N, C-alpha and C positions, 0 to 999 in steps of 0.2 A: 580669253579669245579662243574661239573654236576654229581650229585649222585642220584637224585630222578628219579624214573621211572614212566612213564605214559603209560598205555595200551589203545590203541584206536581201537575200532571196526568200520569198514567201510564196504561198499559194495565192491565186487570185482572190479567193474568199477572205483570206487573212488581210490582204491589201485593202479590200473593200471595208473590212472591219476597222482597220487603222484609220482609213480616210474618214469613215463615219464618226469614229471617236474624236478625231482631231477637229472635225467640223463642229461636233457637238460642244467641244471645249473651246472652240474659236481659236485654235492654234494650228501650226503646221504639223505634218506627220513627224518631222524630225524633232520638233519641240515636244510633242506628245511622248515620243519614245524617250527623249532625254529626261523629261520630268518624271516619267514613271520609273525609269531606271536609277536616277539620281536621288530619288525621294528617300528620305530617312524616316523610319517609323516614329510615330508620335508617342508621347508618354502613355497614352491610353492603349495604343497598339502593343507597346512593350509589356504593359501590365496584362493585357489580354493574352499575349503569347505565353507569359509565365503561368497564368491561371490555366491555360489550355494544357501546358505541360504537367502541371499538378493534377489536373482532372484526368488526363490520360494515365498517369501513374496510379491514381486512386481506382480507376476503372480496372486496370490490370490486377491490382491487389485484390479488389473485390471479386474478380473472376476466379483468381487462385483460391480465395477463401471459400467461394461457393463450390468450386470443384472439389476441394478438400472435404467440405461438409457433405456433399452428395456422395463422395466415395465412402466416407465413414458410415453414412446412412445405409448404403448398399451392403457394406460389410456386416452391419448389425442385422439387417434383414436376412442376409445369407445365413448368419449364425442362428437366427430364430427359426428359419426354415429347416436348417440342418437338425436342430433340436426337436422340432415338431415332426419331421418325417419319420424318424425311428419309432416314435410313439404311435404314429398312425399305422405304421407297418405292423407293430406288435398287436395293436388292437384288431386289425383286420385278420391277423393270423390266429389270434386266440380263439375265436369262435370255431374256426376250422379244426384247430387242435382239439378243442373240446368235443367237437362232433366226431373226430376220429378217435376219441378216447384218451387223448393226451391231457395231462393235467400239469399245472405248474406247482 
């Protein structure tokens, strides 16, 4: 038996939404709210929620792995650039040294 009263203040737009939903479902606004709030998830919804949790974890793990891989690639590129730069500097200085009479 339903004997407790709940007063709910909403915006006029939300009240119109509730009235339209109740009319569409052919129930009162009170019954609409009760049915939506008392509703228990179905087995499919429980499975979907579990899968969503697993998917969110897998996405987070994938993002971490991708970031780690990108960081490692940047490190390797930096090392390669660092090794290449001194060689390039030596090559560009060598002709000047030779022109100035310096020899290795």
